[in-house]
C-alpha positions in Angstrom: -24.1 12.0 21.6 -22.5 11.1 24.9 -25.8 9.6 26.0 -25.8 7.1 23.2 -22.2 6.1 23.7 -23.1 4.7 27.1 -25.4 2.1 25.5 -23.4 1.2 22.4 -20.5 -1.2 22.7 -17.7 -0.6 20.3 -15.7 -3.6 19.2 -12.0 -3.3 19.2 -10.6 -3.5 15.7 -7.2 -5.0 16.5 -5.5 -2.5 14.1 -2.0 -1.5 14.8 0.1 1.2 13.2 3.5 0.5 11.6 5.9 3.3 11.0 8.6 2.5 8.5 11.8 4.6 8.6 13.4 6.2 5.5 16.4 3.8 5.9 14.1 0.8 5.7 12.4 2.1 2.6 15.8 2.7 1.0 17.1 -0.7 1.9 14.0 -2.4 0.5 14.3 -0.4 -2.7 17.9 -1.4 -3.2 17.1 -5.1 -2.6 14.5 -5.1 -5.4 15.5 -6.3 -8.9 15.9 -3.5 -11.5 12.7 -4.5 -13.4 10.5 -4.2 -10.3 11.9 -0.8 -9.0 9.3 1.2 -11.0 6.5 -0.8 -9.3 8.1 -0.2 -5.9 8.2 3.5 -6.6 4.5 3.4 -7.5 3.7 1.7 -4.2 5.7 4.1 -2.1 4.9 7.4 -3.8 1.3 6.8 -4.8 0.1 5.2 -1.6 -2.0 2.7 -3.6 -2.2 -1.0 -2.8 -0.4 -3.5 -4.9 -3.7 -4.9 -6.1 -4.8 -1.4 -7.4 -1.5 -0.9 -9.2 -1.8 -4.3 -10.8 -5.3 -3.4 -12.1 -3.9 -0.1 -13.4 -0.9 -1.7 -15.2 -2.6 -4.8 -16.5 -4.4 -3.1 -19.5 -1.2 -1.2 -20.3 0.9 -4.4 -20.3 -1.6 -6.1 -22.6 -1.5 -3.2 -25.0 2.3 -3.3 -25.1 2.3 -7.0 -25.7 -0.1 -6.7 -28.6 
């Protein structure tokens, strides 16, 4: 494996890590309007992306509206 690494160039990904404190999460939660707090909780506790949560909730909301 080490032999191959000498010949293969690995591109830098330009990824950086962000660590959010508990206080920042609490402050953001308190700033959300009441009707969006359940979605915020889904984001925080599930680890899903907002686009995935939207896809999950869209059929449910359509069923409720009908």
